[in-house]
C-alpha positions in Angstrom: 36.1 -10.3 63.0 37.2 -13.8 62.4 33.8 -15.0 61.3 33.3 -11.8 59.1 36.4 -12.5 57.1 35.7 -16.4 57.0 32.1 -15.5 55.9 33.4 -13.1 53.2 35.8 -15.7 51.9 33.0 -18.2 51.6 30.4 -15.9 50.2 32.3 -14.3 47.4 33.0 -17.4 45.4 29.5 -18.7 46.2 28.1 -15.5 44.6 30.6 -15.6 41.6 29.4 -19.2 41.0 25.7 -18.1 41.2 26.3 -15.2 38.8 28.3 -17.5 36.4 25.3 -20.1 36.6 22.7 -17.5 35.9 24.7 -15.9 33.1 25.2 -19.3 31.6 21.4 -20.2 31.8 20.4 -16.8 30.4 22.7 -17.3 27.3 20.5 -20.3 26.0 17.4 -18.8 24.7 14.5 -20.8 22.8 16.0 -19.3 19.6 19.2 -21.4 20.2 17.2 -24.5 21.1 15.1 -24.3 17.7 17.9 -23.4 15.4 21.5 -23.9 16.8 24.1 -24.2 14.0 26.6 -27.0 14.0 29.1 -25.1 12.4 29.0 -22.3 14.9 31.7 -22.5 17.5 29.9 -20.0 19.7 26.8 -22.1 19.7 25.2 -22.6 23.1 23.0 -25.6 22.5 22.8 -28.8 20.5 22.7 -28.3 16.8 19.5 -28.5 14.9 19.6 -30.2 11.5 18.2 -27.8 8.7 15.6 -30.3 7.7 14.4 -30.4 11.3 13.9 -26.7 11.6 10.4 -25.5 12.2 10.7 -22.3 10.3 7.7 -20.4 11.9 8.7 -21.2 15.5 12.3 -20.4 15.1 11.5 -17.2 13.4 9.2 -16.1 16.1 11.5 -17.2 18.9 14.4 -15.5 17.4 12.5 -12.2 16.9 11.5 -12.2 20.4 15.3 -12.7 21.5 16.2 -10.0 19.0 13.8 -7.5 20.6 15.6 -7.8 24.0 18.7 -6.5 22.3 21.2 -8.4 24.4 24.8 -9.4 23.9 23.7 -12.3 21.7 22.0 -10.2 19.0 24.2 -11.1 16.2 23.7 -15.0 16.9 20.0 -14.5 17.1 19.9 -12.8 13.7 21.9 -15.7 12.3 19.6 -18.2 13.6 16.4 -16.4 12.5 17.9 -16.5 9.0 17.9 -20.3 9.2 14.2 -20.1 9.8 13.7 -17.8 7.0 15.9 -20.0 4.7 14.0 -23.0 5.8 10.6 -21.3 4.8 12.1 -20.1 1.5 12.0 -16.3 2.7 15.3 -15.6 1.0 15.3 -11.9 1.2 14.8 -11.8 5.0 17.4 -14.6 5.5 19.9 -12.5 3.5 19.0 -9.4 5.6 19.5 -11.3 8.9 22.8 -12.9 7.7 24.2 -9.6 6.6 23.4 -8.0 9.9 25.0 -10.8 11.9 28.2 -10.5 9.6 28.2 -6.9 10.1 28.1 -7.3 13.7 31.2 -9.6 13.4 29.6 -13.0 14.0 32.1 -15.2 12.2 29.5 -18.0 11.8 27.5 -15.5 9.5 30.5 -15.1 7.4 30.6 -18.8 6.9 26.7 -18.6 6.0 27.4 -16.0 3.6 29.9 -18.1 1.9 27.6 -20.9 1.8 24.9 -18.6 0.0 27.4 -17.7 -2.6 28.7 -21.1 -2.8 25.3 -23.0 -3.5 23.6 -20.0 -5.2 20.2 -20.8 -3.9 19.3 -17.4 -2.1 21.8 -15.4 -4.1 23.5 -15.8 -7.5 26.2 -18.2 -7.3 29.7 -16.7 -7.0 32.4 -19.1 -6.3 35.1 -16.6 -6.1 33.3 -14.7 -3.4 32.4 -17.7 -1.7 36.1 -18.8 -1.4 37.0 -15.4 -0.1 34.3 -15.6 2.7 35.1 -19.2 3.4 38.9 -18.3 3.9 37.7 -15.5 6.2 35.5 -17.6 8.3 38.1 -20.4 8.5 40.8 -18.0 9.5 38.3 -16.8 12.4 37.9 -20.4 13.7 35.0 -21.7 11.6 36.5 -25.1 10.8 33.5 -26.1 8.6 34.8 -23.4 6.0 37.6 -25.9 5.1 35.0 -28.4 3.8 33.4 -25.7 1.7 36.8 -24.7 0.2 37.4 -28.4 -0.5 34.1 -28.6 -2.5 34.8 -25.7 -4.4 38.3 -26.5 -5.3 37.2 -29.8 -6.8 34.2 -28.1 -8.9 35.2 -28.2 -12.6 33.1 -25.1 -13.1 35.3 -23.0 -10.7 38.1 -21.1 -12.5 40.5 -22.0 -9.8 39.8 -25.8 -9.8 42.5 -27.6 -8.0 42.1 -31.2 -6.9 45.2 -31.4 -4.7 44.2 -28.0 -3.1 40.8 -29.5 -2.5 42.4 -32.5 -0.6 44.4 -30.2 1.4 41.4 -28.1 2.7 39.6 -31.4 3.3 42.4 -32.4 5.7 41.8 -29.2 7.7 38.0 -29.9 8.3 37.5 -31.0 11.8 34.2 -32.3 12.5 33.4 -33.5 16.0 
């Protein structure tokens, strides 16, 4: 009886550790390794600079990951969108960002704000960008503060406010 209870006490934490390790290892996919976004607080791998993205490889890896339909589906859609953006496939990128955003993935909200801010894949809409950046910031995306700082110091923005720009820049936390 003693050995049985002692063994149980030792085995249960070991099993929990193994499950934890295997779950963690499963969370990192090739999609993550090829396209991880620095602004994403839920990222599971080192960030990949936009100019370093191999668009074809990223889109293929993320498409495979999306087919698995696991818990990381929203992140994979966002990362695949980065591959589409890199290749200039804006419609596909917007579709993936929208899907990820609709799934509640806050980094996708930041991505949508960036699209409206810079107006490369969508018509520029600074008011909509501000709204989305604020939503992203309020949900943990500190990079959104930088976007807000840039917009508020833009002369073309109807809400131009250099002091507010400085305040938002103070909130930007970059590792």
